[in-house]
N, C-alpha and C positions, 0 to 999 in steps of 0.2 A: 215565328219563334214562340213556342209555347211558354217559355219563361216570362215573356212580356205579358201574356195573359194572366199568369200567376201573380205578377207584381201589380197588374191592374186590379185584380181581385183583392189583394192585401191592402191596397191603398184606397179602396172604396169603403163606403159606410158599412160597418160591421152588421152582419145579419146572422140569423141562425143557420141559414144555408151556407154562408161562408165558413162558419166555425165547424160545421159538419164536414165541409169539403177539405179541411186542412190536411188530412192524411193524403188525399189525392194531389193537392198542391205540392206537398213535400216530395211526393214520388216523382212528379214532373220535373222538379228542380234537380233531383238526384239523377234522373235518367238523361236529361238533355245536356247537362254539363255546359250550359251557356255562361255560367259565372265562374270566375276564378275562385280557388278554394278560400281565400281570405274573405271575399265578398259573400260567398255561400255560407261560411261559418258565421259571419256577422248577422246574416238574415235569420239565423236560427233563433236569435233573441226575440224577434217579432213573432215568429211562429209559436214559440213557447209561451209568450205573453198572451197571445190570443187564445191559445189552446188551454191555458190555465183558468180562464174566466168561466165560472159556473153560470153566471147570469149575463146574457148577451147585452142587457141594458148597461152594465158596467163598461163594456167595451165601447158601446155607443156614446156614453157620456164622456169617456176619455177622448174619443174621436172628435166630438163636437167641441170640447174644450180647447182642442188644439187647432183644428182646421177651419172651424166655423167662427170661432171667437177671437182668433189672433190673425190679424190681417196679413202679416208678413209670412204666415205659414199657409196661406191659401193654396189649394191645389188647382185653382183656376189660373192657367198660365198667363193670360192677358191681364189679370189683376196686377201682376208684377211689372207689366210693360205700360199699360194704358190707364190703369185705375178706372175711374168712372168717366174718362174722356170720350168724346164722340169717336175717336179713332178705334176704340175697342169694338164698336159695332161693326165697322168695316172689316176688322181683323177676324171677327167671328164669322162673317159672311164668307170671307176668303177661305178660312179653314174648313167650314162646312162644305164649300164647293170642292175642296181637295178630297174630302171623304167621298162625295158623290161621284167625282170623276173616277174613283177607284171602285165604285159600285156599292158604297155603304151609305146608310142613313142612320142618324142617331135616333135613339128612343126619344119620344116627344118631350120628356121631362129632363133631358140632359143638355147642357151647353157644350159646344164643340171644344172649348179650351179646357174642359175638366180633364185633369191628367189621366185618371183611369180610362176615360173614353179614348183619349189620344193613344194610350198604350194598347188598348183593344184593337184600334185601327192598325197600329204599327205591327202588331202580332201577325197580321195577315199579309204583310208585304215581304218581299225577298229580304233576307237578313241584311245585305249590304245597304239597301235603300232604307230599311228601318233604322239601322245604326246612324246613317247620315242625318235623317230627320230628327232622331232623338238627340244627336250631338248638337243640333241647332238650338236646343232648349237647355243645354248642360249648365249654362251660367245661372239659370233660374233654379234648376234642380239642385245644383251644388249649394246655392245660398240657402234654400229651404232645408236641405239636409243638415247643414251646419247649425242652423237655428234649432232644429229638432235635437241634434246631438248635444247642444249646450243645455238643453232641458233634460237630458237623460232619457229621451223618448226612443223606444225601440223602432219607431217608424223611420228613424233616420237611416236604418240599415237598408230599407227598401229603396230609398232614393239613391244611396251610394251604390246599390246594385245596378240601378239604371245607368249611373256614370260608368260603371265597370263594363256594361254592355256597349255603351257608346264609345268605349275606348279611352275614357278619361281615367286617370290613375288615382284620383282623389278619394281615398277611403277614409282618411282622417281629416276632420274639419280643421280649417286653418284661416279662412279669409274673413270671417264675420267678427266684428268687434264685440267684446263682452258688453260694452255699454248699450248695444242695440237692444238687448232683452229688456233692460231697464227703461228704454225709451218707448217701449211699445204701448204704454198707457198715454203717451203724448202724441196724438196723430201728426202734428206738424213735425216733430222731431223724427218720428218714424218715417214719414214720407221722404225726408232728406236722407235717412240712413239706408233705405233699401230701394232706391231708384235703380232699375235694371236696364240693360241693353235690350234691343228688340229680341223677341223670342225666336223669330225666323228671319232668315236672310231675304233679300228682295226676290219675290217670286219663288220662294222655297217650295220645292216639290211639284211645282206646276208642270214643268216639262216632263217629269218622270211619271205623271199620273196616266193611268190607262183606264179605258172604259170597259167594264166587264159585261155590260148588257143585262146585269141582274143586280138588284138591290137587296142587301142584307141589313137587318136591324142589329145594331150593336147592343149586346146584353152582357151582363156580368155574372161570373161564378157558374156559368153553365157550359158544359162541353169543353172544359179546360184541357182534357187529355185527348180530345177528338182530333 
C-alpha cells in the first residue's frame, strides 16, 4: 500500500528530499484512495505546513521539539510499552526477526520499533495483513495522535490517517486527559499517565511471515510511487 510509504515519509525526520517530494506524495495519496475523504482532508494540513517552510531547519526544529523532547510523543513504539526495561530489548529482537522473515533488513542506524520504519515494512505486505499488524498498534497510535492534536500539531493528522487505514474510526481525539500535557515535565506523573498496553499480541505476525529469499534495505522518501 503506497499510502503507508507516504505516511512513513511524512512522519520521518524532515529533509530537503522530503520537502521536494511533497508533490509526489500528494499525488500518491490522491491516486490510491486508501484514506476516507475526512482523513485525507485532515492530512492536507500537514502537507501544507511542511510545504510552506522555506527553511528545512525550521521543520527539523519543530520535529525535534515534538518527537525527540517529549517522551509521550515518541515515535518508537516500544517506548510506550516497555520504556527502558529489559523487555524492550527482546521486543526489538522479535520485531527485527519479523522483518527478516519477510525479507527485509533495516538500515543500520534505525531501530525496528521506529514507526516510519514499521510503516515502510507494512507497505510491502498484502493490504489485509498490513491492516491487521497496524491495528495491533492502534492504541499507541491513537494516544500519540490525541496528544499531538491537543498541541495543535498538524502531525496528528498523519497518525489519525493510520487509524483510518487500520479500520479504526477515531478521527477526533477523545481519550487523553487534558492534565496529561501539564504532567509531561514531571517524569513520575507522566509514567503513570501514559502506561500503554502491549503493542503487539502474543506472537503477532509470526505465523504470517514468509521468507522471500532476498533481503531489501528499508529506506525512506525514495521510490514512493514505484
